[in-house]
C-alpha positions as CSV (number, residue, x, y, z in Angstrom):
1,M,45.8,-62.4,35.5
2,E,42.3,-63.4,34.7
3,D,41.3,-63.2,38.3
4,Y,42.2,-59.5,38.3
5,Y,40.7,-58.6,34.9
6,L,44.1,-57.6,33.6
7,I,45.6,-58.2,30.1
8,R,49.3,-57.7,29.6
9,I,50.6,-57.3,26.1
10,E,54.3,-57.5,25.3
11,A,55.9,-57.2,21.9
12,V,59.6,-57.6,20.8
13,A,60.7,-56.5,17.3
14,T,63.9,-56.7,15.5
15,N,64.9,-53.4,13.7
16,Q,66.7,-53.3,10.3
17,D,70.0,-52.5,12.1
18,G,69.7,-55.7,14.2
19,S,68.7,-54.1,17.5
20,F,65.6,-55.1,19.4
21,D,62.7,-52.9,20.5
22,H,60.5,-53.9,23.4
23,A,57.0,-52.6,24.2
24,E,54.5,-53.6,26.9
25,Q,51.0,-52.5,27.8
26,T,48.8,-53.5,30.7
27,L,45.0,-53.1,30.3
28,S,42.7,-53.1,33.2
29,F,39.0,-53.9,33.0
30,S,36.3,-53.3,35.6
31,T,33.5,-55.8,36.2
32,P,30.0,-54.8,35.5
33,T,27.7,-54.3,38.5
34,L,24.5,-56.1,39.4
35,R,22.1,-53.8,41.3
36,I,20.1,-55.7,43.9
37,T,17.4,-54.1,46.1
38,G,15.2,-55.6,48.7
39,P,14.0,-55.2,52.3
40,Q,16.4,-55.3,55.3
41,T,14.0,-57.4,57.3
42,A,11.3,-59.9,56.5
43,K,9.1,-62.3,58.5
44,V,9.0,-66.1,58.5
45,N,6.6,-67.6,56.0
46,E,5.8,-64.2,54.4
47,E,6.9,-63.4,50.9
48,F,9.3,-60.6,50.3
49,L,10.5,-59.1,47.0
50,I,14.1,-58.8,45.7
51,Q,14.9,-57.0,42.5
52,A,18.1,-57.5,40.4
53,E,19.0,-55.2,37.5
54,F,21.9,-55.4,35.0
55,D,22.9,-53.1,32.1
56,N,24.8,-54.5,29.1
57,P,28.1,-52.6,29.1
58,L,29.5,-54.4,25.9
59,E,29.2,-53.3,22.3
60,I,27.7,-56.7,21.4
61,P,24.3,-58.2,22.3
62,L,24.5,-60.7,25.2
63,R,23.2,-64.2,24.3
64,K,22.3,-67.3,26.4
65,C,21.6,-65.1,29.4
66,Y,20.3,-66.3,32.8
67,F,20.2,-65.3,36.4
68,I,21.0,-67.7,39.2
69,Y,19.9,-67.1,42.8
70,E,20.4,-69.0,46.0
71,G,20.8,-68.7,49.7
72,T,21.6,-70.8,52.8
73,R,18.0,-71.7,53.2
74,V,16.8,-70.6,49.7
75,E,16.9,-73.2,47.0
76,R,19.1,-72.6,44.0
77,K,17.1,-71.5,40.9
78,V,18.0,-70.5,37.4
79,I,15.9,-68.0,35.4
80,T,16.5,-68.1,31.7
81,L,16.3,-64.7,29.9
82,K,16.0,-63.4,26.3
83,D,19.1,-61.9,24.6
84,V,20.1,-58.5,25.9
85,A,20.7,-55.8,23.3
86,V,23.7,-53.4,23.2
87,G,23.1,-50.9,25.9
88,G,20.0,-52.9,27.0
89,K,18.8,-53.5,30.5
90,V,17.4,-56.7,32.1
91,A,15.7,-56.9,35.5
92,I,14.1,-59.7,37.5
93,R,11.8,-59.6,40.5
94,L,11.9,-62.5,42.9
95,A,9.2,-63.4,45.4
96,I,10.9,-65.4,48.2
97,K,9.5,-67.0,51.4
98,T,11.7,-68.6,54.1
99,K,10.6,-70.9,56.9
100,F,13.2,-70.2,59.6
101,P,14.2,-67.0,61.4
102,R,17.9,-66.2,60.7
103,N,20.1,-63.8,58.8
104,E,19.9,-64.8,55.2
105,T,22.3,-63.9,52.5
106,I,20.9,-64.3,49.0
107,V,23.5,-64.4,46.2
108,I,22.4,-63.5,42.6
109,S,24.6,-63.9,39.5
110,F,24.1,-62.9,35.9
111,V,25.6,-65.2,33.3
112,S,25.8,-65.0,29.5
113,S,27.9,-66.4,26.7
114,S,30.1,-63.3,26.8
115,L,30.1,-62.3,30.5
116,N,30.6,-64.4,33.6
117,D,31.0,-63.6,37.3
118,V,28.6,-60.7,37.5
119,L,27.7,-61.2,41.1
120,G,25.8,-59.4,43.9
121,S,24.2,-60.3,47.2
122,I,21.8,-58.9,49.7
123,D,21.5,-59.6,53.5
124,I,18.0,-59.9,55.0
125,E,17.2,-60.5,58.6
126,I,14.3,-63.0,58.8
127,T,12.3,-62.5,62.1
128,D,9.7,-64.5,63.9
129,D,7.0,-63.2,66.3
130,K,7.0,-66.4,68.3
131,P,8.7,-66.2,71.8
132,K,12.1,-67.8,71.8
133,R,12.4,-71.1,73.6
134,P,15.0,-71.3,76.4
135,L,18.2,-73.1,75.5
136,Y,17.9,-75.4,78.5
137,P,14.2,-76.0,79.3
138,H,14.8,-78.0,82.4
139,F,16.5,-75.0,84.2
140,T,14.5,-72.3,85.9
141,Y,15.4,-68.9,84.7
142,V,15.3,-66.0,87.1
143,T,15.0,-62.5,85.9
144,E,15.9,-59.6,88.2
145,K,13.5,-56.7,88.7
């Protein structure tokens, strides 16, 4: 049930008269959210900024914290952070530049010794001002007027 953030507790007890009592409880937990902001579009070879923020929802400080980010054409990087206090907030700002025009999905995750799998992503369309090359350069393309 770990995949669904559920904990199921069952207890069976014997009473003084020899009968059994049974109790069960299912607890559900929600995952913390990672807020990611950035542009919807960016240009080839120009830097764009992405910001990721996270609030500590636990009643304990978070230790051994780091962010990981990567994309299809964005190299995977790890950013080590200081401990995050109870109720504390941590944010990073990433300056990213890509070389190719495509739709890029950048995935960012927050990891600590007490929390894993805090994930988020952002989709950015990377555009290029250059005219597109024809798929088949040896053909003559005719456009209607």
